[in-house]
C-alpha positions in Angstrom: 112.9 108.4 106.3 109.2 109.3 106.7 106.5 106.7 106.5 103.5 109.0 105.8 101.1 106.1 105.6 101.8 105.0 109.2 101.8 108.7 110.3 98.3 109.1 108.6 97.0 106.0 110.4 98.3 107.2 113.8 96.6 110.6 113.3 93.3 108.8 112.7 93.7 106.5 115.7 94.6 109.5 117.9 91.4 111.4 116.7 93.3 114.2 115.0 91.8 113.2 111.7 88.2 112.0 111.1 88.2 109.1 108.7 85.4 106.9 107.4 85.3 103.1 107.5 86.5 102.7 103.9 89.7 104.7 104.6 90.4 102.7 107.7 89.9 99.5 105.6 92.4 100.9 103.0 95.0 101.4 105.8 94.4 97.9 107.2 94.9 96.6 103.6 98.3 98.5 103.5 99.3 97.1 106.9 98.3 93.6 105.8 100.3 93.9 102.6 103.4 95.1 104.5 103.3 91.8 106.3 102.7 89.9 103.1 105.7 91.6 101.5 108.0 89.8 103.9 107.1 86.5 102.2 108.5 85.3 98.9 105.1 84.5 97.4 104.0 88.2 97.6 105.4 90.0 94.5 105.4 93.6 95.9 107.2 95.6 98.6 107.0 99.1 99.9 109.9 101.5 99.1 109.8 104.5 101.6 112.5 106.3 99.7 110.6 106.4 96.4 107.4 107.4 98.2 109.3 110.3 99.9 111.0 111.3 96.6 107.6 111.7 94.9 106.3 113.8 97.8 109.4 116.0 97.9 109.1 116.6 94.1 105.4 117.7 94.4 106.3 120.0 97.3 108.8 121.9 95.2 106.1 122.7 92.7 105.2 126.4 93.4 101.7 127.6 94.1 100.0 130.3 92.0 101.6 132.8 94.5 105.0 131.3 93.9 105.3 129.7 97.4 106.1 126.0 97.8 103.3 123.5 98.1 102.6 121.8 101.4 100.7 118.5 101.1 98.3 117.5 103.7 98.7 114.1 105.3 95.9 112.5 103.4 97.6 113.6 100.1 100.9 112.2 101.3 99.2 109.0 102.0 97.7 108.8 98.5 101.0 109.7 96.7 103.0 107.3 99.0 100.7 104.4 98.1 100.9 105.1 94.3 104.6 105.6 94.1 106.0 103.7 97.1 104.6 100.2 96.4 106.8 98.4 93.9 107.2 95.1 92.2 110.0 93.0 93.6 110.9 91.7 90.1 111.8 95.0 88.4 111.0 97.9 90.8 108.2 99.2 88.6 105.1 100.5 90.4 102.7 98.0 91.9 99.4 99.6 91.1 98.3 99.8 87.5 94.9 101.4 88.4 93.7 103.6 91.2 90.1 104.4 92.4 90.1 107.5 94.5 86.9 109.3 95.4 86.0 112.2 97.6 83.6 115.2 97.7 83.9 118.2 95.4 86.4 121.0 96.1 88.9 118.7 97.8 91.8 119.0 95.4 90.9 116.4 92.8 92.3 118.3 89.9 95.4 119.3 92.0 96.1 115.6 92.8 95.7 114.6 89.1 98.1 117.4 88.0 100.7 116.3 90.7 100.6 112.7 89.5 101.0 113.8 85.9 104.0 116.1 86.8 105.8 113.1 88.4 105.2 111.0 85.3 106.4 113.7 83.0 109.6 114.8 84.8 110.9 112.2 87.2 109.5 108.9 86.2 112.1 106.8 84.3 110.1 103.7 83.3 110.0 103.9 80.4 113.0 106.2 80.1 111.8 107.8 76.9 108.6 108.7 75.1 106.2 108.6 78.0 102.6 109.5 77.1 100.3 111.2 79.6 96.6 111.6 78.9 94.0 113.7 80.6 90.5 112.8 79.6 86.9 113.4 80.7 83.4 113.3 79.2 84.0 116.7 77.6 87.2 118.5 76.4 86.3 121.4 78.7 86.3 119.1 81.7 89.5 117.4 80.7 91.2 120.7 80.4 90.5 121.7 84.1 93.1 119.3 85.6 95.4 119.7 82.5 95.4 123.5 82.9 96.3 123.1 86.6 99.1 120.7 85.6 100.3 123.2 82.9 100.2 126.2 85.2 102.3 124.4 87.9 104.9 123.5 85.4 105.0 127.1 84.1 105.6 128.3 87.6 108.3 125.8 88.1 110.0 126.8 84.8 110.1 130.4 85.9 112.1 129.4 89.0 114.3 126.8 87.5 116.4 127.4 84.3 117.0 123.6 84.1 113.3 122.8 83.9 112.7 125.8 81.6 115.1 124.2 79.1 113.4 120.9 79.3 109.8 122.0 78.8 107.8 123.1 75.8 104.3 124.2 76.9 101.5 124.7 74.3 97.8 125.3 74.8 96.8 121.6 74.5 100.1 119.8 74.9 103.2 119.8 77.2 106.5 118.3 76.1 109.5 117.2 78.1 112.3 117.6 75.5 114.8 115.6 77.5 112.8 112.4 77.5 110.7 113.1 74.4 107.6 112.7 76.6 104.4 114.6 76.3 101.0 115.2 78.0 97.8 116.0 76.2 94.1 116.7 77.1 91.4 114.9 75.1 87.7 114.4 75.3 86.4 110.9 75.8 86.3 110.1 72.1 86.7 106.4 71.2 88.1 107.1 67.7 90.6 109.6 69.0 91.7 107.3 71.9 91.8 104.0 70.0 95.4 102.9 69.7 96.6 105.7 71.9 99.4 104.3 74.2 99.4 106.1 77.5 101.8 105.5 80.4 99.5 107.6 82.6 95.8 108.2 81.9 93.6 110.1 84.2 89.8 110.0 83.9 88.1 113.0 85.4 84.5 113.1 86.5 84.1 109.4 85.8 80.7 109.3 87.6 79.2 111.1 84.5 80.3 108.3 82.1 77.4 106.1 80.8 79.5 103.2 79.8 83.0 101.8 80.3 84.1 101.9 76.7 86.6 104.7 77.2 88.2 103.0 80.2 88.5 99.8 78.3 90.1 101.5 75.3 92.6 103.2 77.5 93.5 99.9 79.3 93.9 98.2 76.0 96.4 100.9 75.0 98.3 100.4 78.2 98.6 96.6 78.0 102.3 96.7 76.8 103.4 99.1 79.5 104.9 97.6 82.7 104.6 100.8 84.6 101.3 102.3 83.4 98.7 103.8 85.6 95.0 104.4 85.0 93.8 106.9 87.5 90.1 107.4 88.3 89.7 110.3 90.8 86.1 111.4 91.0 83.2 112.4 93.1 80.2 110.1 93.5 77.0 110.5 91.5 73.3 109.7 91.3 73.3 107.3 88.3 73.5 103.9 89.9 73.6 102.3 86.5 76.9 104.1 85.8 80.2 102.1 85.4 81.8 104.1 88.2 79.1 102.9 90.7 79.8 99.3 89.6 83.6 100.0 90.1 82.8 101.5 93.5 80.9 98.3 94.5 83.8 96.2 93.3 86.3 98.4 95.2 84.4 98.0 98.5 84.3 94.2 98.1 88.1 94.3 97.8 88.4 96.4 100.9 86.1 94.0 102.7 88.3 91.1 101.6 85.6 89.4 99.5 87.5 89.9 96.3 91.2 90.4 95.4 92.9 92.8 93.0 96.5 93.5 94.2 97.2 95.9 91.4 94.2 98.2 92.2 94.7 101.0 94.8 91.5 102.2 96.5 90.8 105.2 98.7 87.1 106.1 99.2 86.3 109.2 101.3 82.6 109.3 102.2 80.3 109.7 105.2 79.6 106.5 106.9 75.9 107.3 107.3 73.5 109.8 105.7 72.5 111.1 109.1 76.0 112.4 109.7 75.2 115.2 107.3 72.6 116.6 109.7 74.7 115.7 112.7 77.4 117.9 111.2 75.4 121.0 112.0 76.4 120.4 115.6 79.7 118.6 114.9 81.0 120.1 111.6 84.3 118.1 111.6 82.3 115.0 110.9 82.4 116.2 107.3 86.1 115.6 107.2 85.3 111.9 106.4 84.2 112.9 102.9 86.1 116.2 102.7 89.7 115.4 103.7 90.9 118.8 102.7 89.3 120.1 105.9 92.5 119.0 107.6 94.0 122.2 106.2 93.2 125.1 108.6 93.1 127.8 105.9 90.9 125.8 103.6 88.7 124.7 106.5 88.0 128.3 107.4 86.6 128.9 103.9 85.0 125.4 103.2 83.3 124.6 106.4 81.0 127.6 106.6 79.9 127.0 103.0 79.3 123.3 103.7 77.2 124.1 106.8 75.2 126.7 104.9 74.5 124.3 102.1 73.2 121.7 104.6 71.0 124.2 106.3 69.5 125.5 103.1 69.0 122.0 101.7 67.4 120.9 104.9 65.0 123.9 104.9 64.0 123.1 101.3 63.7 119.4 102.0 66.2 118.7 99.2 69.2 117.0 100.8 70.0 114.6 98.0 72.4 116.9 96.1 74.3 117.5 99.4 74.5 113.8 100.1 76.0 113.1 96.6 78.3 116.1 96.1 79.3 117.2 99.6 79.1 113.8 101.5 80.3 111.7 98.5 77.4 109.2 98.9 76.0 107.2 96.0 72.2 107.8 96.1 69.4 107.8 93.6 68.6 111.4 92.9 64.8 110.8 92.7 62.4 111.0 95.6 59.9 108.9 93.7 62.2 105.9 93.1 60.3 102.7 93.5 63.0 100.7 95.3 66.4 102.2 96.5 69.1 100.2 94.7 70.9 99.6 98.0 67.8 97.9 99.4 67.6 95.8 96.3 71.3 94.9 96.6 70.9 93.8 100.2 68.7 90.8 99.0 71.3 89.5 96.6 72.1 85.8 97.0 73.8 83.1 95.0 71.4 81.3 92.6 69.8 78.5 94.6 69.0 75.0 93.3 65.6 75.5 91.5 65.2 71.9 90.4 61.7 70.5 90.7 60.4 73.8 92.2 57.0 75.4 91.6 57.4 78.5 89.4 55.3 81.5 88.3 56.3 83.2 85.0 55.6 86.8 84.1 55.8 88.0 80.5 56.0 91.6 79.1 56.2 91.8 75.4 57.5 94.8 73.5 57.6 97.0 70.5 60.2 96.3 67.8 62.8 98.5 69.4 62.1 97.8 73.0 62.8 95.0 75.5 60.8 91.8 75.8 61.2 90.3 79.2 60.3 87.0 81.0 60.7 86.9 84.7 60.0 84.1 87.2 59.4 83.7 90.9 60.2 80.5 92.8 59.3 79.9 96.5 61.8 78.7 99.0 61.6 78.0 102.7 64.4 79.0 105.1 64.8 78.7 108.9 61.9 76.2 109.1 58.9 78.5 108.4 60.3 81.7 106.8 59.4 81.8 103.1 60.8 83.9 100.3 60.4 84.2 96.6 63.5 83.9 94.4 63.4 86.2 91.4 65.2 86.0 88.1 64.7 87.3 84.6 65.8 87.1 80.9 65.2 89.7 78.2 65.3 90.0 74.5 66.7 93.1 72.8 65.3 94.5 69.7 67.7 96.3 67.4 65.5 97.9 64.8 67.3 101.2 65.0 70.8 99.8 65.7 72.3 98.1 68.7 74.9 100.7 69.4 72.3 103.4 69.3 70.1 101.4 71.7 73.0 100.9 74.1 73.8 104.6 74.1 70.1 105.6 74.5 69.4 103.1 77.3 72.7 103.5 79.1 73.1 99.7 79.4 75.6 97.5 77.6 73.5 94.7 76.2 76.5 93.0 74.7 77.9 92.5 78.2 74.4 91.5 79.4 74.2 88.8 76.8 77.7 87.5 77.9 76.4 87.2 81.4 73.3 85.4 80.2 70.8 88.1 81.2 69.5 88.9 77.7 69.5 87.8 74.1 70.1 90.2 71.2 67.8 89.5 68.3 69.5 87.8 65.3 66.8 88.8 62.8 68.0 91.2 60.1 64.9 93.3 60.7 66.0 93.9 64.3 62.6 92.8 65.6 62.2 90.2 68.3 61.1 86.6 67.4 58.4 85.8 69.9 58.9 82.1 69.3 62.3 82.5 71.0 60.6 83.5 74.1 58.3 80.5 74.1 61.2 78.1 73.4 63.3 79.7 76.1 60.5 79.1 78.7 60.1 75.5 77.5 63.8 74.8 77.8 64.0 76.4 81.3 61.1 74.3 82.6 62.5 71.1 81.0 66.1 71.7 82.2 65.1 72.1 85.9 61.9 70.1 85.8 59.9 73.1 87.1 56.3 72.8 88.1 54.6 75.7 86.3 51.8 77.3 88.5 50.9 80.0 86.0 52.1 82.2 83.1 51.1 85.7 84.0 51.0 88.0 81.0 50.4 91.6 79.9 47.7 91.2 77.2 49.6 93.6 74.9 50.7 91.7 71.8 50.3 88.4 73.6 47.7 87.1 71.2 50.2 85.3 68.9 51.8 83.4 71.9 48.5 82.1 73.3 48.1 79.3 70.7 51.7 78.1 71.2 51.1 77.7 75.0 47.6 76.1 74.5 48.8 73.6 71.9 52.1 72.4 73.7 51.4 72.9 77.4 48.6 72.6 79.9 49.8 75.5 81.9 47.4 78.1 83.3 47.5 81.3 81.4 46.6 84.3 83.6 45.9 87.7 82.1 47.2 90.6 84.1 45.6 93.8 83.0 47.9 96.9 83.4 46.1 99.3 85.7 45.6 100.3 89.3 42.8 97.7 90.0 45.2 94.9 89.2 48.6 96.3 90.1 48.3 99.0 92.8 48.2 96.6 95.7 50.9 94.2 94.4 53.2 97.1 93.6 53.3 98.2 97.2 53.2 94.7 98.6 56.2 93.7 96.5 58.3 96.5 97.9 57.2 95.7 101.4 58.1 92.0 100.9 61.5 93.0 99.6 62.2 95.2 102.6 61.1 92.3 104.9 63.5 89.9 103.2 60.8 87.9 101.5 62.0 88.7 97.9 65.6 87.6 97.0 67.4 87.5 93.7 70.8 86.7 92.2 73.2 89.3 90.7 71.2 89.9 87.5 72.5 93.3 86.4 69.8 93.9 83.8 67.1 93.2 86.4 68.8 95.6 88.8 69.0 98.2 86.1 65.3 98.0 85.6 64.6 98.3 89.4 66.9 101.3 89.6 65.0 103.0 86.7 61.5 102.5 88.1 59.6 105.4 89.5 56.3 105.5 91.4 53.3 107.7 90.4 50.0 108.1 92.2 46.6 108.6 90.7 44.0 111.0 92.2 43.0 108.3 94.7 46.6 107.8 95.7 46.9 104.4 94.1 50.6 103.7 93.3 51.8 102.4 90.0 55.2 102.0 88.3 55.1 104.5 85.5 56.9 103.3 82.3 56.7 106.7 80.7 58.3 108.6 83.6 60.8 105.9 84.5 64.4 106.6 83.5 65.3 104.1 80.7 63.9 100.6 80.6 61.9 98.8 83.3 60.5 95.8 81.3 62.3 93.1 83.4 60.6 94.5 86.5 57.3 94.9 84.7 57.3 91.2 83.8 58.4 90.3 87.4 55.4 92.3 88.7 53.1 90.3 86.5 54.3 87.0 88.0 54.2 88.5 91.5 50.4 89.2 91.3 49.9 85.4 91.6 53.1 84.2 93.4 52.7 86.6 96.3 50.0 84.3 97.8 52.7 81.8 98.9 54.1 84.4 101.3 50.8 84.7 103.2 50.4 82.6 106.3 47.8 79.8 106.1 45.6 81.6 108.7 45.7 84.9 106.9 45.1 83.2 103.6 42.1 81.4 105.1 40.7 84.6 106.5 41.2 86.3 103.1 39.4 83.5 101.3 36.5 83.7 103.8 36.1 87.5 103.4 36.1 87.1 99.6 33.6 84.2 99.7 29.8 84.2 99.5 29.7 83.2 103.2 30.8 86.7 104.1 27.4 88.2 103.7 23.9 88.5 105.1 
């Protein structure tokens, strides 16, 4: 009996295969779970015989030339994990979902077609009427893996009379007559998929999805199947607001041991560092970390020169971002003018601290009827005796004048989920406009709940006129107008970013605020003054805009007393003849 997982690990340890940190973590997870399997309280075990059976079946599938397939060790590892791990209770498969990611041209469609072939022909749970679904953002994309699956079965039917009698292969469907099972390709259409019960569903090019509605619909359809699998096998992307990127982050936390999901299999093939791409010009096999198919000598002779040429050309054109994303499988913003890289923002995420009785600066950015209205706040904290930082948080109100579903689709953010997390409020008014009194009452409640000491309310003057009387009548807080332009915002815009990089700005896991940061782009005027440009930013940045208003005043607490004294002196009448 072969244990291909252990064989794969040994090849990595011996240096025969280049593997990234995340794959090494996946192998450590497997080894840890093998130990856990010996205990009664762990509900899974590894069945080498079933793993090998799945691999043997795939390797009898003929190639386009009619020759038997030969799986690479990394492919045997993936198939072994998916079909070898079983539940102790009923011997059904352990993993109900898998997240597999590697660079383009590494056999993604082939792997999907192999898994589907196993489900159609040799899976026996359920014994009858198994449903296999290929889906993607477009029907054309869904058909790529489906057509490979269909072609492999046609080749097999030519060689085997037994299989030929079992199969009925149409353009958009494949039937196994023996088990009354079938496979179909469909575009990601909610109406078509709603109620569809799939035992296996594969989602191709998930990085292009703008919401997780399709995934949730599929999972709902699988809820009554004990042996169902939802397979996401995709390359990374440049939309860090996408559901796949969020799944990627969750998957990495599982591999790091920070979170647990025993029914989710994870295999992430990526470069450990961006600079490995350039290093690959001298050491090309570094690229095997994100391109595991380079293990195959024949494929390597074709792939590697093309990869090196792509890197050289991109480097000469100073445009490496597409190479990082598609050939190194790294998640990066595909915009050189991004205000703050999302990974830098994520580094400063902390648990929400105790803000009771703290000073606070509020920033307000009001909106049009169909836009976001946002309130953000900054609260100073001191750590390690004298190191100060500002804690940032935010809440937004969502206008629905032209319909909430349309707004979610247009903005690429699920405001319903945001409301559930407490990050925003969706207007209840029939007109769809935002009731500005709600904003005022929200601030009052927040201040009262935590006994906050309001240092200032910093506002964009646009539409703020109707809120001024409310503040003046019911509070004695200082209202500070922040005019939107380079004179007021150019210096704070760059200082805020610098403070974040220097760990002086921290925040909790507010997804709507992160979404705004990720959308923000920098533009420069003719004097090279930087500003965050609302018009050129992708989607909404209102939470960040309101935060920047608050920062224009709050930033002073981050300045040392000496520097602040000097600054005050230089600004005073004494600094003159």
